[in-house]
N, C-alpha and C positions, 0 to 999 in steps of 0.2 A: 604570297604566291598562291595561285587558285588554278585547280584542274576542276576538267581540262581546260587548256588557256585560250579557249574560246566555247560559249555558249550555244550550243546544241539548239540550232533554230527550230528544227521540224519536230522539235519537243509541243507537246501541249503545254502551255502555262497559262492553267486556271489557278495558280497559287500566288502570281507574281513574283517567279522564282527569278526570273531572268533580270527581273529590278532589283533583288537583292543578291542576286549574283553580280551584276555589274557595281552595284556599294560596294559588295567586300573587295571587288577589283580594285576599286579607287580608292577605300576609305581604310582599309587595312594594310599592315605593312608586313615586311617580309618575318616578322618574330611568329606569327601565326604564319598556318599552312591550312587550305582550306579545299574541301574536295565538296564538288558538288554532284546531287542526284548519283549517290554511292550505294551499288544492292550489293548486302552480304551476300556473297553465294556461298554457303557451306555447310554438309548434309547433315552438320548435330542440329542446327536451329533450322525454322522457317526464312524462306526468305525474306530479309527484309530493305528498302529504300530509303535510306536516311537523306532528308533533303542537303543536307551540309553538315559535313565532317571537320571539325576544328581539332588540328593538332599543334601543341605549344610545350614550349620546354616547361610549363605548369601542368601539362596535364592531355586530358581529350574531351571534347565536348560535340553534343549530337545537336542539331538544330531542327526543331520541327518547326514548318510553316502552317499557319490555320487561316485563311482568309475568308474562312464562314465564320457567322454570326454562332455564337454558342451561350450556352446558361445551364446556372446550377441549379433544379430544383427539387429543395429537401434532398439534398445530398446526390440526388438522381445528372446526368449529364445529359444535356438532348442539346443538337444542332438545328437552324434554321436550314430547312429543306425550301429553296426559294422556288423550284420548282412544282412542288406541290403546294407551299406557302402554307408549310406548318410545318412544328415542331415535333421532331423525330429523336428516338433513340438509335445508338449506336448497333447497328445487326450486322454479323454475315463477316465480322471482324474478329481477331485473336487479341483486340482491347475494347473499353467500353467510352473509352474518356479520353481528350488529348495527353493527360498527365501519365495516364498510364500506359498509354504509346510510348511517350519518350525516354519515360523511366526502364521500360523493357528494351529501346533502340541503346540505351546509354548500355544493360548487362549485356546484350547481344553484341557489341560492340566491344568489350572487354573481354568477352569469351571468345569470339573471333580472332582478338590480337593475339591472346592465351594460346589457342589451336597451333597457330601457325608459328608459336616463340618456344617451342620445346617444352610446352604447358607452364610456362611459367609467367606472369602477370607484366606484360609491357612496362604499362605504370601500375604503382601498386591503385587498389581498388577505390583509397578514397580521391584519385584524380580523374576519376571516371567524372562526368558530369553532363546533366541533360537540361534542355530548356525546351518550350514553345513560344514563339511569336506569332500572337494572338491580334491580325490585320486588322481586324472589326468588332475587337474587346478591349477594355482595361484592365490588367491582373488584379487591379481590386474587387471588380466581380464575383471573381471566384474566394471560394475556401479552400483552401491549398495544403497539401500535406504538408507535416515537419519532415523537410528534406533537405539539407544542409547542399547537398547538392544538386537542387534542382532550380532551375528559376524559370521565369515567368515575365516576359514585357510586351505590353500592350501595346495600343494603337497611338497613345500621345508619345512614349518614348520611342518609338521606332520610328514617329513623321517626326518626333523633335530636333534640335540644333546636335545633338549629342550624334559621333560618329557611330559606328559599328564596331570601330575599333577600343572605344569608350565602352560601351556594351560588354566586348569580351571583358576587358580587363576589371569590370565589374564582376563579373563572372569570378575569374581567378584572382580577387585580388590579397585576399585570405593565403596564398601560397607562399610562403617564406621558402620552403626549398625548391630550389630549381632543377630540370633535370638535362645529361648532356643533349648538345643535337646529336647523339649516335641512337636516341632515343627516337628521337622523328626520323632517321633517315632510317632504322630498322621499320618502323610503322612502314613507312611508306615503301619499301621496300615488299614486304608484305601486300600492301594494299596494290600495287602496279603490279605483282604477280599474280594476286588473284583475279585481276579484271583481263588480263593478257593470256592467263591459262582459258579460262571456259572459252574464249574467243577464238582462240587459233586451235583449240586441241583437235576439232572433228579433219582440218586441213590435215596438220599435222601427222595427225594417225597413219595417214595412208602414206606421207612421205616415207616416214619411219619405216613402214613398212618394207618400202622397195630400200631404205638404205640398211634395214634387216637381212635384207637378199646380200647385199654387196658385204655387209659385214662377214654373212655365214662364211663366201669364197673366203676371207681373210684367215678365218678358221682352219679353213683347209689346205693350208697351207702346212700345217700337221701332218698332213697324209703323204705327203711325202717323205717326210722322213720317218712315219712309222712305217712305211713300204720297204724300208730297208734295216729292219730290225725285226727278229726272230720273235721277242717277247717285250710285250710296254705296258706299263701301268701309269695311264693318264688319270690326273687328277683334277679337277673343276667343279666349281659350286652350281648352283642351280641358277639357269641361264647364261652358261657357258658356249654350250650349243652339244653336251657330252652325250646325250641321246641322237642330236642329229650325225655326229660323226660316226657314231657307234654304225647307223643303219645304212650312213654311204659306204664305209668300208667292206659293210656285208655283201651288199649289191657290187662293189668294185669287183672284189675277190669272187664273186659268184658269175660274173662276165668273163674274168678269166677260167672257167673252166673248175674254180678250184672251191672243192666242199667248206661249206660253211657250217658251224653250230653258232646261234645269234641266242642266246642267253639272256632274257628281261627279265629281270627280279620285280618291277614294279608293275603290278596287274593291270592297271587302266594302260600304260603302254604297250603291253606285252597285246593286248586285244586289239588296239589301232596296230599296232606293226602287223597282227594275224591278216585284217582286213585287208591291208597294205599290200602285205606281200602275196595274197589270193591274184590280183593283177597284173602282177610281175614276171616277164619272162623268166628272170631267174632264180622265180621260187624252188624248182629243182635242184639247187643247188644248196640252200638252206634251211636247216634244220630253224625253226622257232621253236623254243621252251621257255615256260615260267618258273616251274619247279623242277629241279634236280631228275627226281623221279621219273621227267617224262623222258628220258634218254635212253633210245633205244640201241640198236647195235649200229649206229651211224658210222662211217668211217669218214671222218672229217681229217682236213688239213688245218683249220681257224679256229680257234675258238674267239668267241668275240663277245666278252660279258659287260652288261651294265644294271643297273641301278639292285646291285647283290649286295652294298654294305652291312645289312643285316651279318651275313656269313664272315665278314670280320671280326663279329665281335664271339665266333664259333671256334671251337677244335675243329680245323680241318679232315681230320683225320676219322671223325663221328660225322659228319655233317656231306662232305663233301667230296672224301676219297673213295667212299663206297661207288661213287656213278663217276668220278674224277679221278682216276689214280695218281699216285705221286709222280708217275712213269709221264703219260700227258703235259704234265707242268713242265716235264726237264724235256723234255722233247718235241711236244707239237709248237704252232705259231699260238702265240694268245696275245691279247688285249685287252683290258681290262680297266673299266672307266670308275674310276672313285671320287666321292664327295672332297673337297679340297682339307675339311676337316680332319683325315684320314690321313692328309699328307705326311704329317710329323707324329704319326701315333703307330705304336707299334702292337702287333697282335701276334698270335700263331701262324695264322694263313701269313700276313703280310712278311712274319722271318721267314719264313718256309720260301714265298716267293721271289725273295732277295735271295736267297740262295740261287736262282734262276738266273741270276743279273740280271734284269729287266732295264730297259731302255723308261728313265723317268720324265715325263712329261706333266708340267703344270700349266696349266690355262687360266690364265688371270683377268682376260677379261671378258664381259657380260654385254651379251649380243640382245640382251630381252628385256631387262628392267630400265627405268628413269634411273636416274642419277640419286634422287633423293628416296629410290626403294632401296636403291644400291647400299646408301649411306648409313639410312635405318637399319638396313642386314646389319653392316658394318657395326654397327655401335651397340648392337646385340651381341653380335661373335667377339667385341675384341678386336685383334689383330687379324682381319677378314682380308685385306691386302687384293678386295675386288674392287676392278676399275669400271664403270658403265660407257659404253661407246656411244651412248644416246645423249642426244641435245635436247632436246623438246623439254616443254616446260610441262610436268606432271607433279602428280601429287601425293603425299600421306595426312589424310584427314583425322582427327582424335575426336571420339563420341563420348563424353559423360554420359555413362548408362544412367537412365530415370527409370521410373517407375514404368511406363509407359512405353516398352522399350520396338512395340509392333511401329505405332508412330514416328520413332526415330529412325528403325526401318525405312519406312516407306520414304521420310524427307531423304535420305542418302540415295534412294532408287531413285527420285525425280531430280535431284543435284545430278546424278551419271546421266539419267535418259535425258531429261529436258533440257538442261543447262548444256550438258557437254556433248549430249546426242550420241550416248553411248547405247545400243543395242538393247533389249534387253538378253538377248541369249548371249551378248558378250560378258554377262555380270554371274555372278558365283558367292552364293555367301557359305563359307568355312567355318567349322567348328573342332574344336580339340574330338568329338566322340560324340554317340550317340546318346550317351547316358547324360552329357553335359547340355545337347541340344534338349534332351524330353525334359530336365529343369528350366530353360528358359520357358518354357509354355509358347511357343510363338511358332510350332507349324503349323496351323491352321491361316494365322496370319501371310505368312510367307506363301502358301500352297493359293490364295486366294491373288497374291501378287504374281505368283506366275511365275515365280523365278526361282534358277534351280538350287538346290542347298546340297550341300555335301561333307562328309567327314573330312580331317588331313587325310586317314589314311587311304579312302575313296579317293582322293585327288591328285595322288601321289602321283609323279609324273606326268601331269597336265599342266596345263596354262591358261588364264585368261588376260581379257582386255582388265577389268573390275572385279577387285575381289570383297566383298563387307567378313572383316572378322570378328568375330564374337564369342562368348564364353572363353576367352584364355584368362587361367588364373595363375597366381602365383609368380609373378612376373620377375620376381626376386632367383629364382631355381635357374640354375644353366640349362635343365630340361625342357624348360620352359622358353628361354630366348631360344632356345635352337630351334625349339618345334615352332616359333613364330616367325624366326629369320627364315626357314626353308617354305614356308608356309607363304612370305612376301614374294620370298624372292621367284615363285610361280604366277605373280602377277606381275604384266607389264607394266598398266600404264596407272591406274587411281587405285590405291588400297584407304579404305573405310575402317578405321579399328575402335570399336567397342569397346570400352573397357570399364571396370568397377571404382568408383570414385576411391576406395579402400587402394588401389594401386597407385596413384594420381604420382605420390611420392618417388616410389618406385622406378615409375615411368621417367619421369625430369632425372632424376639422376644417371638413368638409363643414356641419356638423349645431351646431356650435359657431360658427361666423361666421354661420349664417342662423337663431341662436337656437331653434332648430326639430327633431323627434324624436320619436320612441316616449315 
């Protein structure tokens, strides 16, 4: 079986790729699945195009075709430039010779499957193979490395009587243990998703925004019920539309001529709301505050609060009642929006509010994030129970940090911008705090790329299309998992997560336990 089912005739065929495509189609049985011209598009490595990728119950094989003439001279590889009529070194490439190119491709394929398989190898490392088809050389012309998983086939072997099926069997001949068809199925799903993702993302993004508006209307069904109750507690996670509901309710009450105290605890959202309210005719009936100390002598009828989770942890008599006394909570109308994690947790404020007999609302539907991002958040938080309303294919990408983080960030940005057509202003780099960001020593590199970067605290309450997370440590801690979950739920479509190699085992456990991941 070969993909695509028909050779793309418009592509340039300077390496006899169509000839070998037809041979694979005719000579290879369904025991092998062949992919032609597969481009690995992931932010953790530079883009790589593989001439042929072979999947089988024995393992994975990458094949590189070389239709030019090559030679080794004192250990140095050169190719014959027919146009210049001279032997030349390979320049401007990430490899210096076909052997190095093929071995790198093998390693990239292994990492690619691992990236999309909960950071676990789809096949063991020893079951990944690479080979080069030299169409104008014999393999005896080269001194090859001692690599049991690397093969070279020359002109005589490729033009002889043996079929490509036989050649593949020669590669895998020593494999005694085979893998179930589920491995191939999983690999096929990963490849299919990768290919479909970047082709459809840009058009899907526009339709998603239209769908998001409709889904927001669905969330507003809660408004009818909230209007019928004097006191309400609304629980929902990031992406559930709590802030949208809070703002809409404030405007609705204000339109009815009712005085509203709108309390927004998240600084970024407060600034946005402050700018938005200045243009609304209802602004005279809405007093917007960020800190309780801003509350004056306003005589309000409705209190609407969002982003005030930190106050749940404090004694209300010390931090809230001096500005909003107990009589306000017992006699006024109020609607408080909290994160779902506090639905089952008790606190001094929650205990007091319960005595006011509020109506409890639980928003489970996520109207902002892709299914994979929501599933990843669920795996971090355990019994999170949030459900995504979106259907488009988006992604969580994993990047194992190496010494040159700046290059890896550049690849991630290139992946988002060039492949997915995400604009630079739709991307934000997020990190736990300024101290960690300083330790990473990447500020000058990021500034040269002209991409935004924010600490988690400064990004609280905001959202973006693409987020690059970097600098998060101690994944085994509940506080870290909570922080990462809250952060990824602020990203609508694509999350690139940089992680330290020492965290890999912990992350694998999290993803496996949650049955989630990229």
